[in-house]
PALUM-245153 format. One line per field, with one value per residue (C-alpha): residue number from 1; x, y, z negated; chain; residue in three letters. Coordinates in nm, 4 decimals, padded with zeros to 6 digits. Layout:
REM residues N
num: (NUM/...)
X: (X/...)
Y: (Y/...)
Z: (Z/...)
cadena: (A/...)
residuo: (ALA/...)
***
This chain:
REM residues 248
num: (1/2/3/4/5/6/7/8/9/10/11/12/13/14/15/16/17/18/19/20/21/22/23/24/25/26/27/28/29/30/31/32/33/34/35/36/37/38/39/40/41/42/43/44/45/46/47/48/49/50/51/52/53/54/55/56/57/58/59/60/61/62/63/64/65/66/67/68/69/70/71/72/73/74/75/76/77/78/79/80/81/82/83/84/85/86/87/88/89/90/91/92/93/94/95/96/97/98/99/100/101/102/103/104/105/106/107/108/109/110/111/112/113/114/115/116/117/118/119/120/121/122/123/124/125/126/127/128/129/130/131/132/133/134/135/136/137/138/139/140/141/142/143/144/145/146/147/148/149/150/151/152/153/154/155/156/157/158/159/160/161/162/163/164/165/166/167/168/169/170/171/172/173/174/175/176/177/178/179/180/181/182/183/184/185/186/187/188/189/190/191/192/193/194/195/196/197/198/199/200/201/202/203/204/205/206/207/208/209/210/211/212/213/214/215/216/217/218/219/220/221/222/223/224/225/226/227/228/229/230/231/232/233/234/235/236/237/238/239/240/241/242/243/244/245/246/247/248)
X: (-00.4706/-00.8218/-01.1530/-01.2155/-00.9173/-01.0706/-01.2755/-01.4433/-01.1083/-00.9614/-01.0285/-00.8282/-00.6793/-00.4446/-00.3773/-00.0767/-00.2542/-00.6182/-00.6895/-00.9153/-01.1426/-01.1705/-01.5572/-01.5369/-01.3361/-01.5669/-01.8868/-01.7617/-01.6347/-01.8669/-01.7283/-01.3705/-01.2381/-01.0305/-00.7825/-00.6352/-00.3601/-00.4800/-00.3191/-00.6562/-01.0013/-01.1159/-01.2320/-01.4644/-01.4668/-01.7540/-01.8975/-01.6018/-01.3558/-01.1177/-00.8757/-00.5348/-00.4837/-00.1456/-00.1515/00.0994/00.0500/00.1618/00.4690/00.5525/00.5013/00.7360/00.9834/00.9940/01.0460/01.3271/01.4920/01.5489/01.6431/01.9113/02.0349/02.3230/02.1913/01.8358/01.9601/01.7122/01.5133/01.2533/01.1888/00.8131/00.5599/00.4316/00.0722/-00.1892/-00.3484/-00.1821/00.1260/00.0075/-00.0874/00.2498/00.4389/00.2343/00.2852/00.6499/00.7095/00.4823/00.6810/01.0011/00.8271/00.6979/01.0546/01.2142/00.9388/01.0723/01.3783/01.6254/01.9827/02.2516/02.4923/02.4489/02.3046/01.9775/01.6631/01.3508/01.3728/01.2911/01.3145/01.1123/01.1176/00.8188/00.8900/00.6790/00.7474/00.9555/01.1426/01.3349/01.6570/01.6870/01.6330/01.8813/02.1952/02.0332/01.8681/02.1957/02.3744/02.0993/02.1113/02.4951/02.4848/02.2362/02.4553/02.1745/02.2977/02.0076/01.7481/01.4293/01.3188/00.9473/00.8653/00.6925/01.0317/01.2942/01.5079/01.8718/01.9468/01.8188/01.9572/02.3000/02.4254/02.3058/02.4911/02.8044/02.7851/02.7753/02.4175/02.2461/01.9391/01.6008/01.3342/01.0145/01.1578/01.4591/01.7618/01.9813/02.3011/02.5050/02.3708/02.3172/02.6264/02.4572/02.1136/01.9760/01.6571/01.3530/01.0080/00.7960/00.4547/00.4342/00.1262/00.1866/00.1177/-00.2069/-00.2949/-00.2205/-00.4718/-00.7550/-00.6407/-00.8532/-01.1671/-01.0704/-01.0268/-01.3831/-01.5159/-01.5694/-01.4870/-01.5662/-01.2612/-01.0520/-00.7247/-00.4315/-00.1014/00.1411/00.4681/00.8152/01.1731/01.3919/01.7241/01.8573/02.2083/02.2810/02.5538/02.2758/01.9711/02.0978/01.9129/01.8140/01.6714/01.4859/01.3314/01.2066/01.0778/00.8938/00.7233/00.6061/00.4951/00.2955/00.1042/00.0528/-00.0965/-00.3055/-00.4486/-00.3313/-00.1233/-00.2968/-00.0343/-00.1923/-00.2902/-00.1076)
Y: (-01.2404/-01.3756/-01.2191/-01.1966/-00.9679/-00.6958/-00.4844/-00.1472/00.0403/-00.0966/00.1359/-00.0285/-00.3754/-00.4409/-00.8019/-00.8510/-01.1489/-01.2862/-01.4799/-01.7868/-01.6608/-01.3040/-01.3123/-01.3786/-01.0676/-00.8393/-00.9765/-00.9819/-00.6210/-00.4110/-00.0896/-00.1713/-00.1151/-00.4038/-00.3848/-00.6932/-00.7250/-00.9738/-01.1054/-01.2295/-01.0909/-01.2158/-01.1031/-00.8233/-00.5020/-00.4561/-00.2163/-00.2515/-00.4227/-00.2575/-00.4366/-00.3409/-00.5563/-00.6760/-00.7118/-00.9867/-00.9495/-00.5883/-00.6859/-00.9555/-00.7156/-00.4547/-00.7380/-00.8119/-00.4416/-00.4055/-00.7397/-00.6589/-00.3016/-00.4190/-00.7256/-00.6909/-00.7708/-00.8242/-01.1595/-01.1929/-01.4858/-01.5327/-01.8106/-01.8220/-02.0473/-02.3467/-02.3427/-02.2498/-01.9792/-01.7337/-01.8810/-01.8500/-01.4860/-01.4094/-01.5627/-01.3786/-01.0515/-01.1010/-01.1648/-00.8746/-00.6456/-00.7427/-00.7081/-00.3605/-00.2485/-00.4196/-00.5669/-00.9011/-00.9145/-01.1058/-01.0557/-00.9132/-01.1958/-01.5684/-01.7926/-01.6478/-01.6931/-01.4967/-01.3033/-01.2705/-01.6464/-01.8139/-02.1295/-02.2408/-02.4294/-02.5691/-02.3987/-02.6440/-02.7913/-02.4846/-02.5582/-02.9104/-02.7818/-02.4871/-02.6638/-02.7831/-02.4406/-02.2599/-02.4769/-02.4113/-02.0408/-02.0302/-02.2333/-01.9752/-01.6843/-01.5416/-01.2503/-01.1744/-01.3701/-01.2426/-01.4673/-01.4388/-01.4089/-01.7511/-01.9189/-01.6827/-01.8328/-01.7735/-02.1380/-02.0642/-01.7136/-01.7854/-02.0158/-01.7591/-01.4778/-01.6964/-01.7530/-01.3714/-01.3409/-01.0126/-01.0688/-00.8976/-00.9999/-00.9053/-00.9032/-00.7538/-00.9859/-01.1608/-00.9765/-01.2547/-01.1727/-00.8004/-00.7119/-00.8905/-00.7443/-00.4895/-00.3907/-00.5190/-00.4521/-00.4359/-00.3435/-00.0075/-00.1215/00.1504/00.4125/00.2241/00.2289/00.5952/00.6732/00.5243/00.6200/00.9323/00.7392/00.4522/00.7023/00.8201/00.4628/00.4593/00.1105/-00.0642/00.0649/-00.1239/00.0111/-00.1334/-00.1235/00.0858/-00.0700/00.0762/00.0121/-00.0466/-00.2035/-00.0267/-00.0977/00.1670/-00.0346/-00.2463/-00.0168/00.3074/00.6400/00.6628/00.3125/00.3915/00.7005/00.5004/00.2135/00.4641/00.6150/00.2665/00.1959/00.5124/00.4029/00.0526/00.1913/00.4407/00.1433/00.2646/-00.0504/-00.3774/-00.5943/-00.9246/-00.8420/-01.0721)
Z: (-02.4745/-02.5340/-02.4726/-02.8515/-02.8854/-02.6703/-02.9196/-02.8680/-02.9403/-02.6147/-02.3262/-02.0419/-01.9873/-01.6934/-01.5777/-01.3520/-01.2093/-01.2138/-01.5295/-01.4846/-01.7574/-01.6197/-01.6287/-02.0052/-02.0482/-01.8351/-01.9709/-02.3249/-02.3308/-02.1062/-02.2555/-02.1510/-01.8007/-01.6526/-01.3700/-01.1979/-00.9362/-00.6714/-00.3447/-00.2141/-00.1487/-00.4906/-00.7346/-00.6174/-00.8148/-01.0529/-01.3049/-01.5375/-01.3015/-01.0652/-00.8239/-00.6982/-00.3881/-00.2924/00.0913/00.1607/00.5351/00.5198/00.3248/00.5858/00.8684/00.7120/00.6440/01.0206/01.0833/00.8465/00.9360/01.3087/01.2198/00.9730/01.1676/01.4196/01.7702/01.6363/01.4793/01.2083/01.0628/00.7975/00.5421/00.5023/00.3195/00.5064/00.3963/00.6700/00.4618/00.4179/00.5763/00.9311/00.8797/00.7140/01.0006/01.2578/01.0695/01.0282/01.4058/01.4971/01.2768/01.4564/01.7976/01.6962/01.6786/01.9820/02.1900/02.3058/02.0769/02.2868/02.1696/02.4008/02.3375/02.3644/02.2214/02.3347/02.1388/02.0754/01.7506/01.4691/01.4102/01.1463/00.9427/00.7246/00.3913/00.1208/-00.2138/-00.4272/-00.1286/-00.0271/-00.2249/-00.0872/00.2667/00.2392/00.3640/00.6816/00.7459/00.6777/00.9319/01.1865/01.1339/01.1581/01.4835/01.6191/01.5051/01.2957/01.0670/00.8464/00.6433/00.4993/00.2160/00.1161/-00.2481/-00.2617/-00.1762/-00.3336/-00.6086/-00.7037/-00.5844/-00.2354/-00.1984/-00.3214/-00.0255/00.2278/00.0423/00.0177/00.3943/00.4450/00.5642/00.4993/00.2827/00.2549/00.0122/-00.1688/-00.5207/-00.6967/-00.6150/-00.8740/-00.9355/-00.7787/-00.4274/-00.4600/-00.2458/00.0488/-00.0143/00.2290/00.0492/-00.1341/00.0093/-00.3091/-00.4149/-00.5903/-00.7866/-01.0454/-00.7866/-00.7059/-01.0744/-01.0963/-00.8177/-01.0242/-01.3765/-01.4099/-01.3268/-01.5514/-01.8369/-01.7733/-01.7825/-01.4097/-01.2701/-00.9407/-00.7603/-00.5074/-00.3837/-00.1894/-00.3718/-00.1453/-00.0433/-00.1287/-00.0354/-00.3386/-00.4158/-00.0993/00.0276/00.2812/00.4384/00.5920/00.5601/00.6640/00.6010/00.9605/00.9558/00.6319/00.7912/01.0814/00.8675/00.6390/00.9455/01.0494/00.6836/00.6756/00.9953/00.8536/00.5358/00.7344/00.9304/01.2709/01.3474/01.3845/01.2174/01.3038/01.6573/01.9129)
cadena: (A/A/A/A/A/A/A/A/A/A/A/A/A/A/A/A/A/A/A/A/A/A/A/A/A/A/A/A/A/A/A/A/A/A/A/A/A/A/A/A/A/A/A/A/A/A/A/A/A/A/A/A/A/A/A/A/A/A/A/A/A/A/A/A/A/A/A/A/A/A/A/A/A/A/A/A/A/A/A/A/A/A/A/A/A/A/A/A/A/A/A/A/A/A/A/A/A/A/A/A/A/A/A/A/A/A/A/A/A/A/A/A/A/A/A/A/A/A/A/A/A/A/A/A/A/A/A/A/A/A/A/A/A/A/A/A/A/A/A/A/A/A/A/A/A/A/A/A/A/A/A/A/A/A/A/A/A/A/A/A/A/A/A/A/A/A/A/A/A/A/A/A/A/A/A/A/A/A/A/A/A/A/A/A/A/A/A/A/A/A/A/A/A/A/A/A/A/A/A/A/A/A/A/A/A/A/A/A/A/A/A/A/A/A/A/A/A/A/A/A/A/A/A/A/A/A/A/A/A/A/A/A/A/A/A/A/A/A/A/A/A/A/A/A/A/A/A/A)
residuo: (MET/THR/PRO/GLU/GLN/VAL/ASN/SER/ASP/VAL/ARG/VAL/VAL/ILE/PHE/LEU/ASN/VAL/PRO/ASP/ASN/LEU/ILE/ASN/PHE/THR/ASN/GLY/ALA/PRO/GLY/THR/GLN/PHE/VAL/VAL/LEU/SER/GLY/THR/ASP/GLU/PRO/LYS/ALA/GLY/ALA/ASN/LEU/SER/VAL/ILE/ARG/LEU/ARG/ALA/GLU/ARG/GLN/ALA/PHE/MET/ALA/GLY/VAL/VAL/SER/VAL/LEU/ALA/ALA/PRO/ASP/TRP/ARG/ALA/ALA/GLY/LEU/LEU/PRO/SER/ASP/ALA/ILE/PRO/GLY/ASP/GLN/LEU/GLU/ALA/ALA/PHE/LYS/ASN/GLY/GLY/GLY/TYR/VAL/CYS/GLY/THR/CYS/VAL/PRO/PHE/TYR/ALA/PRO/TYR/LEU/LYS/LEU/PRO/TYR/SER/VAL/ARG/LEU/THR/PRO/GLY/THR/GLU/VAL/ALA/ALA/ALA/PRO/GLU/ILE/LEU/THR/GLN/PHE/GLN/GLN/SER/TYR/LEU/LYS/LEU/VAL/TYR/VAL/SER/PRO/GLU/LEU/ALA/SER/PRO/GLU/LEU/LEU/GLN/PRO/PHE/ALA/ASP/ALA/ASN/PHE/ILE/LEU/VAL/GLY/GLY/GLN/THR/PRO/PRO/GLU/SER/VAL/ARG/LEU/ARG/TRP/ALA/THR/THR/ILE/SER/TYR/ASP/TRP/VAL/LYS/GLY/LEU/ALA/SER/MET/TRP/GLU/ALA/LEU/GLY/SER/SER/GLN/GLY/GLY/GLN/THR/VAL/ASP/ALA/PRO/LEU/ALA/PHE/THR/ASP/ILE/ASN/GLU/ALA/TYR/PHE/SER/PRO/GLY/ARG/GLN/THR/TYR/ALA/ARG/GLN/VAL/LEU/ASP/ALA/VAL/GLU/ALA/GLY/THR/ILE/ALA/ILE/LEU/SER/PRO)
***
């Protein structure tokens, strides 16, 4: 789509990511309401721009919660991006999520290590690094791996599924690994859009909402109804702001 295509007949435009020329759209069609999904604090909402924020740190925190809940003997690990921002926050949130469930998550059986464990990888290098990481995780008797959306690919997921690891992710899994998939922690951005839809239809912009999280692609063999109930209670508290997910 180009700004020139947005004429006076177009009431609402929804972008699933932030286009580089967003200002050309909003300035060129002041009578149209625009909505963008954004994983950062930019852009700011304006007169005809509303923002649905994708809070990656919340997703990582809940990944930590779900991972230690679903892993036998707490033996969960996360594959997370290596960049400082937002990688440091995602790692802190992931580990805090695990700690929220079990405090100091030390397994009952040896080998002993503090859980959930994490490995940071640069996107684009994860497939080459997978064999070494897989061996490391097997030697530590880890049982579950959370793969962040920045790193997830069928080529990375498949070796862990073949080695009988339980998997958790932030995106719908490929069919080839679904039998080993516990759940997807996804953004329910449509629900966020629904919360602002009436105002958009009345040409009222300037709204900012957080996309709620949802558990989808659930395999109850790993993520049982009882675990789901507990995780949803934690998620409700996270989205209400009563849990400081980045607090040490």
